N, C-alpha and C positions, 0 to 999 in steps of 0.2 A: 504493500500500500504506500509506504514511504517512497519507494522507487517510482510508482505511478505518479505521485504528486510532483516529485522532482523532475521527472521526464516531461510532464505536462507543462511545468513552468519553463523548462529549457526550450522545448520545441515551440512553445507559444510565442517566444521572442522573435522568431523568424518564419513561422509557418505562413503561407499565403492564405487568404480568406477562404478559398475553395477547399483547402485541406482542413481548416478549422470546421467548416460546415459539414464535412463528412462525419466528424466525430459528434457534432451537435445533432446531426440526423440520427446517429446511433444512440445517443443519449436520450433523444426523444422517444425512440422505439422502446428502449429498455425501461425508461421511466413509465411509459404506458403499460408495459408488461407488469411492472411492479404494482401499478394501480389495479390491474386485473387480478393479480395473484394474492394481494394483501388480504382481502376478505376470506379467500380460501385458506390462506396461511393461518389466520385467526381461528377459523372453524376447525382446521385440522390439528392445531396445537393446543388450543385452550380447552376444547370439549373433552378430549381424552385426559388431559392433565387434571381437570377438576374431577372427572369420574374416578381417577385413581386415588384421589385423596379421600374418597368415601370408603375405601377398603383398608384392611390391615390392622393397625395396632390400637384401635379404639381411642381411649382417653389420652394415652401418651402421644398418639399421632396428632390429636387436636391441640395438645399443649405445644408440640414442636411446630406445627403449622402456625399457631397463633404467635409464637415467639419470632419465627422467621418473618411473618408479615409485619409484626411490630417493629422489628429491626429495620425492615425495608422502608416502612413508613417514616421511622425516625431519620433514616438516611436521607430520604427525599426532602423532608421539611428542614432538616439540618442544612442540607445543601442550598435549599431555596433561600433561607434567611441569611446564610453566610455569603452567598453570591450577591444578594441584594445589598450587602454592606461593602463587599470587596469590589464588585464589578464597576459601579459608577465612577470611582476615581481611576480605576485601572483602565477602563475602556472609554474614558471621557472623550478623547479625541479620535476614537476609532470610527472609521466609516463602516457602513453596512457590509457584512461578510457574505452578502449575496450580490449577484450581478444584476445591474439595472438592464433588464432585457430590452427596454425601449431604446436605450442609448446605443445598444450594439446590435439591434435587430438586422440591419442591412449587412453587417459584417459576419454575423454568426447564425443567421436564420437557417434552419434545416432545409434540405432539398425537398423533402416530402414528409408527411406524417401518416401513420396508420392508427386509426382509432381502435382501442381495445377496451370496450366498456366492461366493467366488472359485473358479475352475476348479481351482486347485492351490494348495498352500502356497508361501510365499516361498522356503523352502530347496529345494523341488522345482523351482521355476522357475529358481533359480540353478544348480542342478546340471544341469538340462536345457539351459540357455543355454550353460554351459561345454562340455557334451558336443557340442552342435550346432556351437558356434563352432569348437572345435578340430577337429571332423570336417570341417567345410566348408573349413578352412584346409589340410587334408591331401589331400582328394580333388580330382579334375580336373573333375568335373561342375559345371555352373552352375545346374541347375534349382532345387535347394534354396536356393542362395545368392540367386538372383533372387527366389524366393518370400519369403525372410526380409527382403530389402531392401524389397519391397513392404509386408510386415508392419511393418517399421520406419517406413516412410513413414506408414502408418495411425496408428501409435502417436504419431509426432511431430505429426500433425494433431490427435489427441486432446489432446495436451499444449498445443499452441499455440492450438487453436481452442476447446477446452472447459475444460481444467483451469486454465490461466493466467488466462483472463478471469473465471472464477468465483471464483478465490482471494480477490480483494478482499472479496467478499460473505461468504465463509467466515471471513476474518480479522475483518471487521466483526462478525459474529455472535459470535465468540469473545470479543472485547473488550466487546461489549454485555453478554454473560453475566457476564463478570468484574466489570464495573462494577455490575451489578445485585447481585452477590454481595459488593460492598464491598471487593474486593481489588485494584482497578486501581492505586491509588497505590503500593503496595509493589512491584507487578509492573513498573511503569514505571521505578521507581528501579533495579531489578535490570537492566532492559533497557539503560539508559543506561550503567551500569557495564560491562556486557558489551561493548557497542559500543566504548567507549574502550579496553578491554583488547585487543580484537581488532584495532583499527586500529594500536595500538602494536606488537603481535606481527607484523603483516604487514610493517612497516618493518624490524624486527629480522630477520625471516626473509629479506627481500631482501638485506640487508647480508651475512648469512651465506652466501647462495647466491652472491653476486658475489665475496665474498672467496675462496670455494672455486674459482670459475671463474677468478678472477684468478691464483691460485696455479698452477692447472693450465695455463692459457693464457698465463701470464707477461705479464699486463696489469695496469694500474692498476685495481683494482676500483671505486673511487669514480668514476673517469672513465667506465668502462664502464657503471656504473649511471646516471650522469648522461646518457649518450647515449640510454638507454632511457626517459628521462623523458617524451618525446613519446608513446610507446606507452602509458605509464602513464596519462597525462592523457586520451588518446583512449579508453582502456578505461573510465575513470570515466564518460565520457559515453555510450558505446555500450552498456555492460554486456554486451558480447559479445566473446569471444575471436576468433570467426570474423570479425566485422566489423572487428576491429582488425588483422588479418593484414597488410595492405599497409604500415601504419605500423610494425608490429613488424619486418617484413622489412627495411624501409629503415634503421631504426635499428640492427638487428643487423649489417648490412653496414658501417655506420659504425664498428662495433667490430672491424673488420678480419677479419670472417668472410667467406670467399669466397662469391660469389653462389650457386654450385651447392650448397654446404652449407647456406646460410641458406634457400634456396628449398625444400630438402628438410625441414629440421628444423622451421622455424617453422610451416608448415601442419599438420604431424604433431602437434607439441606443443600446438597450439591445441585439439586433440581429446583427447590423452591425458595432458597435464600440467596438473593442477589443484591445485597446492600451496595456493594461497590459499583455494580452495573447501573443501579438506580441513581447513585451519586453522579456518575458520568453523564447519564442521559439528561438529568435535570440541569446539571451545570452547562452542558452544551446547548440545550434548548434555550436556556436563559440568555446565554451569550448571543445567540441568533436573534432572539426576541428584542433584546436591548439595543443591539447595534442596528437592527432593522427597523426600529421605531414601531414595533408591533404593539397593539393594545391588548395585553393579556394580564388580567388582574389576579389577585391572590385567590379568590374563590374559584376561578377557572383552573389555576395551578393546583389548588388543593384537590379538586376532582381528578386532575391529571395524575397526581402522585398516587392517589388511592387506586385508580385504575391501573397504573403502572405496576403497583405491587401485585395485582392479580395477573397481569400479563406476564410478569417475570416467571410465574409458575410454569408457563408454557414454553419458556426459552429452551431451544435445543442445546445440548451440551457440546456445541462446536464453537470455534472462534467466531465472534460476531453474531452468535445466535440470539443474544438478548436484544440487540438493536433491531434485528429482523422481526422479533416477536412484538416489538413496541411501535413499529412504524405506523400501524393502523391508528392507534390512539393519539400519536403525535399529529397525524393529519386531521383526525376528526375533532380533537379537543383544542389543539393549539393552532390549527389552520395552516400548517406548513405546506408549501408548494413543493413541486418536484425538485427544484434546485436546492431548497433548504434541506430537504430530506437527504439529498446527495452529500451535502456538507456535513450533516449529522453523521452519516455513515463514515465519511472520511475521518472526522474528528474522533469518533468512537473507536474505530478499528485501529487508528494510529496509536492509541494507548490502551488497547484491549487488555494487555497483560496486567496493568495496574488494577483494573476493576476485578478481574478474575482472582488475583492474589488477595485482594480485600475480601472478596466473597468467601473463599475457602478458609481464610484465617478466622473470619467471623464465625464460621461454622463451629470452630472449637469453642468459642464463647457460648454459643447456644447450647452445645453439649454439656458444658459445666452447669448451666442453669437447669436444663432438663434433668440432669442427674440429681441435683439438689431437690427439685420439686418431686421427682419420682420417689426419692428416699423419704421425703417428708410425708407424702400422701400414700406411701406404700403401693405405688403403681409399677413395680418392677416387672410385673407380668406383661410382656409385650404383646400378648395375644388377646387382650380384652380390657385390662384396667379394672 
């Protein structure tokens, strides 16, 4: 992704307008395809994800889900209020990090467009996914559940086999167009500032999470966080919560969490707890909103953060999976257009490892809390509570 950004900037300095238009044409087609696939992506990921939360470990499952969602909500609101304090002076003189299409229309207009209307709206897809997910969790039959699992497999194949491989070309085209429009210098300056702020916030967030876990579990929070360092470093390399599970599990057990609790909480949280990913998404969207002069109030953002916590349950365990699962609500609630979504993806994936490392490290804090609650309420039986 970094190579695609750098190449787009370099070639944008001397590419003729007809060459730029080739890539804007491609971006238009790919952007329309994303618009078509997003409702299907929401339906295919969210419905099975919600259904699977209705099975399994009873009371302990609900405790873990509630903690994961609570951590995610805290991350979102912590990021919102922090960025509202930090961004105004930091981005005071920054121009919008989206391209003014009107000013560059003649230079970068696509050669042609192909309409790809979605089968349903984003909100319709969300409501249908919630209805089907909750329904599948309550009924005994497996026919619909098996069908939705197959559908989820198809959507995951589309993400891994089509969308993720094409994204570098899409990002290349965005930065090629920006360079041709003469805006790339100011945009890169904003990108660097955002990345530094996000990295600092992930460290602060982990300290808060482990201080809370230390108080509840009566452990030294700094020692517990230090024990999770191997998981943090592994996640930086793998960029995948799922791939880091063995290391996260081993380090969690070092924090005096019983193996049966850790073996339950860590794999589950690898799917449903994405505080770091939520932090990045909220921080990046706020930067685009503020520099673009968009009118998005607190009430709108509060709804966005609450919905984002639910969407994170559906995030595939692949690099960039969280942003793909959240594109629909970014569009429907915040009103981002195709170009803003492209910038979101570029910003997110450029620092994907930071968010993943924050996610898996925070899983260890949740495990400490769950262990304490389980012991206090005698819910060590993972098969019913």
